C-alpha positions, 0 to 999 in steps of 0.5 A: 937916508935913501928911499930903500932904508926909509921904507925898511924902517917903516915896515919894521915899525909896522911889524912891531906895532902889529906884534904889540897890539892886543889880540881881538877876543873872539865873540863866544859862540852861543850854546846850542839849544838842541844837540845834533842827533848822532849819526848811526855808525856805518854798517860793516860790509858783508864778508865775501862769500867763501871760494867754492870748490869745483872745476876752474878754467884758466883765464888766459887774459891773466896768465903767463908762462915764462922761462929763463936759461943761461946763455954762454955765461953772459946773460940769462935769456928770458922767453915765454910761451904765448899759447897754453891752457889749464883745467883745475879741480880745486877745493880750498878746504882740502888743497891736497885733493886739488889737481891741475892739467896744463897743455902748452902749444910747443910752437908758441915759444916767443923768440923775438929777434932770434935769427931764423937759423936759431929758430929753426934749430929750436923748432927742429929735431935737435930741440923741441921737434914741434912738427912731431911733438906739438904739445907739452903737458903737465899733470899733477899727481899729488899736492903737499901743503907746506904753509897757510898758502904754500904748497908743493905740486908734484906731477909729470911733464911730457916734453918732446915725447919724454915724461919725467917727474917735475915739482912746482913750488906754488902759492895760493894768492886767494880768490873770491866767489864772484862780484855781481854784474862785474865778475859773476864767477868765482876767481882764484889766483896762483903763482908757481915756479920750478926747473928741469934739465932739458937734456932729460927730455932729449934736448942736449944740443948746445949744452955746455961741456963740463967746466965751461959755459960755452953754449946754452944752459941745461937748466930751464927755470920757469915761472907761472902766474895764473888766474882761474875762473870757477862756478857762477856766483849763485852756485857758489852761494849755495855751496857755502850753506 
């Protein structure tokens, strides 16, 4: 018998003895002479103050405006405007009475690695014509509530000197009246999306011929994510009473 086999037998025997040994009974705990006082249940946090009605301004640090368009059938190109602003009149108890006006700097469309020739066409008279029309403006006209937090916002889009109706599908993501010492103004957030045909605004250059995809698509899809700041917290508290 080698050393390894002997060690294995010893370990097995020890394990068997350990299993056969009776468990040591634990010493019963002494009964407590005095019951510990029950801790009071924690108070429920105070409900947040309701979001107040009033004038709201775009928080540019938490907003984006992106666009998507088909490129020759090979890809869906995505880009964004980097400079825009918006003013909102908002009443959470009467969404139909709300309204928004947004202004976009037409020169702020980000084309990243585009060749200069393509960027010049985009900014030139065949497309955005930014020298003549430096701003793009959306103005809401009516709001139709379609769900607890969803709505259709109908308005007009003025682009390249042409004004056409556009409808946004929007979602109210919620908000609060403010956070003392941290964010002491009301804050609300929205998501929205929609589309339009660029040819409706005089930008038919490069639109594919019927039955083909050779060019840049006519339909422009856009998506908006936006937070707005509103009345100060103190004013919001008065508004809820």
